[in-house]
NUTOR-308432 format. One line per field, with one value per residue (C-alpha): residue number from 0; residue in one letter; x, y, z. Coordinates in nm, 2 decimals. Last residue first. Layout:
BEGIN
k <- (NUM / ...)
r <- (A / ...)
x <- (X / ...)
y <- (Y / ...)
z <- (Z / ...)
# end
This chain:
BEGIN
k <- (225 / 224 / 223 / 222 / 221 / 220 / 219 / 218 / 217 / 216 / 215 / 214 / 213 / 212 / 211 / 210 / 209 / 208 / 207 / 206 / 205 / 204 / 203 / 202 / 201 / 200 / 199 / 198 / 197 / 196 / 195 / 194 / 193 / 192 / 191 / 190 / 189 / 188 / 187 / 186 / 185 / 184 / 183 / 182 / 181 / 180 / 179 / 178 / 177 / 176 / 175 / 174 / 173 / 172 / 171 / 170 / 169 / 168 / 167 / 166 / 165 / 164 / 163 / 162 / 161 / 160 / 159 / 158 / 157 / 156 / 155 / 154 / 153 / 152 / 151 / 150 / 149 / 148 / 147 / 146 / 145 / 144 / 143 / 142 / 141 / 140 / 139 / 138 / 137 / 136 / 135 / 134 / 133 / 132 / 131 / 130 / 129 / 128 / 127 / 126 / 125 / 124 / 123 / 122 / 121 / 120 / 119 / 118 / 117 / 116 / 115 / 114 / 113 / 112 / 111 / 110 / 109 / 108 / 107 / 106 / 105 / 104 / 103 / 102 / 101 / 100 / 99 / 98 / 97 / 96 / 95 / 94 / 93 / 92 / 91 / 90 / 89 / 88 / 87 / 86 / 85 / 84 / 83 / 82 / 81 / 80 / 79 / 78 / 77 / 76 / 75 / 74 / 73 / 72 / 71 / 70 / 69 / 68 / 67 / 66 / 65 / 64 / 63 / 62 / 61 / 60 / 59 / 58 / 57 / 56 / 55 / 54 / 53 / 52 / 51 / 50 / 49 / 48 / 47 / 46 / 45 / 44 / 43 / 42 / 41 / 40 / 39 / 38 / 37 / 36 / 35 / 34 / 33 / 32 / 31 / 30 / 29 / 28 / 27 / 26 / 25 / 24 / 23 / 22 / 21 / 20 / 19 / 18 / 17 / 16 / 15 / 14 / 13 / 12 / 11 / 10 / 9 / 8 / 7 / 6 / 5 / 4 / 3 / 2 / 1 / 0)
r <- (D / Q / R / S / K / A / Q / K / H / A / E / L / T / R / K / E / G / N / L / L / H / T / Y / L / L / P / I / L / L / E / T / N / R / S / R / I / N / V / I / I / T / L / H / E / Q / I / V / D / Q / V / V / K / E / H / M / L / V / S / R / E / A / F / Y / R / I / R / H / S / I / E / H / I / R / R / I / A / D / K / L / L / D / N / K / L / H / K / F / F / L / E / H / L / R / I / D / T / S / I / Y / L / D / D / D / Q / E / G / N / K / L / R / L / I / D / K / E / L / D / D / L / E / E / D / T / I / L / S / I / S / S / R / A / A / Y / S / E / L / L / R / R / M / E / W / T / N / L / I / D / D / D / S / I / D / S / V / K / A / G / K / N / P / I / L / T / V / L / G / D / S / E / L / K / V / L / A / E / R / V / P / T / A / S / V / G / F / E / E / A / L / K / D / I / H / L / V / D / N / P / K / L / D / N / F / L / I / Q / E / K / L / A / S / F / M / Q / D / R / V / P / L / S / I / I / K / K / A / S / M)
x <- (1.68 / 1.37 / 1.51 / 1.83 / 1.63 / 1.40 / 1.73 / 1.89 / 1.58 / 1.55 / 1.91 / 1.85 / 1.52 / 1.70 / 1.96 / 1.76 / 1.52 / 1.80 / 1.93 / 1.57 / 1.57 / 1.93 / 1.79 / 1.49 / 1.72 / 1.95 / 1.62 / 1.45 / 1.73 / 1.82 / 1.48 / 1.33 / 0.98 / 1.02 / 0.69 / 0.87 / 1.14 / 0.91 / 0.75 / 1.07 / 1.17 / 0.84 / 0.90 / 1.25 / 1.08 / 0.83 / 1.08 / 1.30 / 1.01 / 0.86 / 1.19 / 1.25 / 0.92 / 0.97 / 1.30 / 1.19 / 1.18 / 0.94 / 0.74 / 1.00 / 1.11 / 0.75 / 0.66 / 1.00 / 0.95 / 0.58 / 0.61 / 0.92 / 0.75 / 0.39 / 0.65 / 0.86 / 0.48 / 0.37 / 0.71 / 0.68 / 0.33 / 0.37 / 0.69 / 0.45 / 0.15 / 0.39 / 0.13 / 0.26 / 0.07 / 0.08 / 0.46 / 0.61 / 0.30 / 0.28 / 0.58 / 0.38 / 0.06 / 0.24 / 0.42 / 0.12 / -0.10 / 0.14 / 0.19 / -0.22 / -0.22 / 0.02 / -0.17 / -0.03 / -0.06 / 0.23 / 0.27 / 0.48 / 0.19 / -0.04 / 0.22 / 0.24 / -0.16 / -0.15 / 0.16 / -0.06 / -0.34 / -0.11 / 0.09 / -0.20 / -0.39 / -0.05 / -0.05 / 0.20 / 0.25 / 0.58 / 0.76 / 0.64 / 0.95 / 1.22 / 0.98 / 0.95 / 1.34 / 1.41 / 1.18 / 1.28 / 1.65 / 1.64 / 1.34 / 1.49 / 1.81 / 1.55 / 1.45 / 1.77 / 1.91 / 1.61 / 1.55 / 1.94 / 1.90 / 1.67 / 1.32 / 1.11 / 0.83 / 0.52 / 0.49 / 0.27 / 0.02 / 0.02 / 0.07 / 0.43 / 0.48 / 0.46 / 0.73 / 0.51 / 0.54 / 0.78 / 0.49 / 0.51 / 0.45 / 0.13 / -0.02 / 0.03 / -0.09 / -0.42 / -0.46 / -0.42 / -0.66 / -0.90 / -0.89 / -0.94 / -1.31 / -1.45 / -1.60 / -1.29 / -1.19 / -1.26 / -1.06 / -0.78 / -0.76 / -0.76 / -0.50 / -0.26 / -0.07 / 0.24 / 0.39 / 0.77 / 0.75 / 0.41 / 0.06 / -0.10 / 0.20 / 0.05 / 0.18 / 0.11 / -0.26 / -0.30 / -0.19 / -0.42 / -0.72 / -0.61 / -0.51 / -0.83 / -1.06 / -0.86 / -0.93 / -1.31 / -1.38 / -1.66 / -1.88 / -1.93 / -1.57 / -1.62 / -1.39 / -1.10 / -0.90 / -0.58)
y <- (1.94 / 2.11 / 2.10 / 2.29 / 2.56 / 2.65 / 2.66 / 2.91 / 3.09 / 3.12 / 3.27 / 3.49 / 3.63 / 3.68 / 3.86 / 4.09 / 4.18 / 4.24 / 4.49 / 4.67 / 4.69 / 4.83 / 5.10 / 5.13 / 5.22 / 5.45 / 5.65 / 5.69 / 5.85 / 6.14 / 6.15 / 6.28 / 6.29 / 6.10 / 5.92 / 5.77 / 5.65 / 5.45 / 5.33 / 5.19 / 5.01 / 4.84 / 4.70 / 4.57 / 4.39 / 4.24 / 4.11 / 3.96 / 3.75 / 3.68 / 3.56 / 3.32 / 3.16 / 3.12 / 2.94 / 2.60 / 2.65 / 2.68 / 2.97 / 3.20 / 3.15 / 3.17 / 3.49 / 3.68 / 3.62 / 3.70 / 3.99 / 4.14 / 4.13 / 4.32 / 4.57 / 4.66 / 4.72 / 4.93 / 5.12 / 5.17 / 5.29 / 5.55 / 5.70 / 5.74 / 5.86 / 6.17 / 6.31 / 6.12 / 5.99 / 5.59 / 5.61 / 5.56 / 5.43 / 5.17 / 4.98 / 4.96 / 4.84 / 4.56 / 4.44 / 4.46 / 4.27 / 3.98 / 3.94 / 3.95 / 3.69 / 3.47 / 3.48 / 3.33 / 3.56 / 3.55 / 3.89 / 3.99 / 3.93 / 4.13 / 4.41 / 4.43 / 4.50 / 4.77 / 4.95 / 4.94 / 5.12 / 5.35 / 5.44 / 5.50 / 5.72 / 5.92 / 6.01 / 6.00 / 6.31 / 6.44 / 6.12 / 6.14 / 6.27 / 6.11 / 5.80 / 5.82 / 5.83 / 5.55 / 5.35 / 5.38 / 5.34 / 5.07 / 4.90 / 4.91 / 4.70 / 4.47 / 4.38 / 4.36 / 4.13 / 3.89 / 3.85 / 3.83 / 3.52 / 3.37 / 3.30 / 3.12 / 3.29 / 3.11 / 2.91 / 3.01 / 2.89 / 2.61 / 2.72 / 2.91 / 2.91 / 3.26 / 3.33 / 3.45 / 3.72 / 3.98 / 4.23 / 4.19 / 3.84 / 3.91 / 4.13 / 3.84 / 3.59 / 3.83 / 3.84 / 3.46 / 3.41 / 3.68 / 3.49 / 3.11 / 3.18 / 3.22 / 3.00 / 3.03 / 2.69 / 2.61 / 2.90 / 2.82 / 2.44 / 2.59 / 2.82 / 2.57 / 2.73 / 2.58 / 2.60 / 2.70 / 2.91 / 2.87 / 2.95 / 2.97 / 3.16 / 3.47 / 3.69 / 3.43 / 3.37 / 3.74 / 3.79 / 3.52 / 3.68 / 4.05 / 3.92 / 3.72 / 4.01 / 4.25 / 4.00 / 3.99 / 4.33 / 4.29 / 4.04 / 3.70 / 3.54 / 3.20 / 3.19 / 2.97 / 2.76 / 2.60)
z <- (-4.43 / -4.27 / -3.93 / -4.07 / -4.25 / -3.91 / -3.72 / -3.97 / -3.99 / -3.60 / -3.60 / -3.89 / -3.75 / -3.40 / -3.57 / -3.76 / -3.45 / -3.24 / -3.52 / -3.51 / -3.13 / -3.17 / -3.40 / -3.20 / -2.90 / -3.12 / -3.21 / -2.89 / -2.65 / -2.90 / -3.02 / -2.67 / -2.63 / -2.32 / -2.34 / -2.65 / -2.44 / -2.19 / -2.50 / -2.62 / -2.30 / -2.30 / -2.67 / -2.58 / -2.27 / -2.50 / -2.76 / -2.52 / -2.38 / -2.69 / -2.85 / -2.53 / -2.61 / -3.00 / -2.95 / -3.03 / -3.41 / -3.72 / -3.54 / -3.49 / -3.86 / -4.02 / -3.79 / -3.89 / -4.29 / -4.29 / -4.03 / -4.25 / -4.53 / -4.42 / -4.23 / -4.55 / -4.73 / -4.46 / -4.45 / -4.81 / -4.79 / -4.52 / -4.69 / -4.99 / -4.78 / -4.62 / -4.39 / -4.10 / -3.80 / -3.89 / -3.96 / -3.59 / -3.41 / -3.65 / -3.49 / -3.19 / -3.33 / -3.53 / -3.20 / -2.99 / -3.25 / -3.30 / -2.92 / -2.89 / -3.16 / -3.00 / -2.66 / -2.36 / -2.05 / -1.82 / -1.67 / -1.96 / -2.21 / -2.01 / -1.96 / -2.35 / -2.36 / -2.09 / -2.28 / -2.61 / -2.44 / -2.25 / -2.55 / -2.74 / -2.50 / -2.44 / -2.81 / -3.06 / -3.29 / -3.08 / -3.16 / -3.55 / -3.76 / -3.55 / -3.57 / -3.93 / -3.99 / -3.77 / -3.90 / -4.29 / -4.22 / -3.96 / -4.16 / -4.48 / -4.33 / -4.19 / -4.54 / -4.70 / -4.44 / -4.41 / -4.75 / -4.80 / -4.58 / -4.78 / -4.78 / -5.08 / -5.26 / -5.27 / -5.59 / -5.90 / -6.12 / -6.40 / -6.77 / -6.68 / -6.31 / -6.16 / -5.85 / -5.54 / -5.28 / -5.44 / -5.46 / -5.86 / -5.81 / -5.59 / -5.87 / -6.14 / -5.88 / -5.87 / -6.23 / -6.27 / -6.02 / -6.16 / -6.50 / -6.37 / -6.29 / -5.97 / -5.69 / -5.41 / -5.41 / -5.76 / -5.89 / -5.63 / -5.79 / -6.14 / -6.08 / -5.89 / -5.61 / -5.51 / -5.16 / -5.16 / -4.85 / -4.67 / -4.73 / -4.40 / -4.34 / -4.20 / -4.49 / -4.74 / -4.64 / -4.63 / -4.97 / -5.08 / -4.99 / -5.08 / -5.44 / -5.45 / -5.35 / -5.57 / -5.90 / -5.76 / -5.79 / -5.70 / -5.49 / -5.44 / -5.31 / -5.16 / -4.85 / -4.85 / -4.57 / -4.68)
# end
């Protein structure tokens, strides 16, 4: 785990953001133990902001506190996957219905261009992740309801951590990427139609497929660990 020395305030919030990013992108993996003293030394801070950051991370469900020691990165279970994708289907479908007319052609053009780069053989995991995030952000970024936007954003963060941990732990990653790329391109075509009756069932099915792919990848990843 690489660490950047924190030199500005508020230290607690910067610690929280740094650790959260490492957990979401699986630099810190499920069940990794986070020692307060070690983290304080690596980041060049006192133990207090580390403890405060870990408490906040626990409230987000990303770690489990260990008394007098630190915390453990939360494990991932099948129920976590099922619950997360159920929430995504509920919230994103509603958000997409509300925002389809607000998504601009320029946003779609830029996104489609990058997805086609992947479809045409460019090997770039960072671009793959970026296009996935950008596509699904289209369904809520223009909404005025900040509570809804924050709820969807938090669910997205959890699902990204789960999904990319599972996918990168197994040999199915290449096929998954190609399937997702094609589904994303089809969704873009249907966003352009501005027809919610076409888009919503397609988005719902895409998220169901995502749940199935993640469950299968998670099953394979767990079997390799055992």
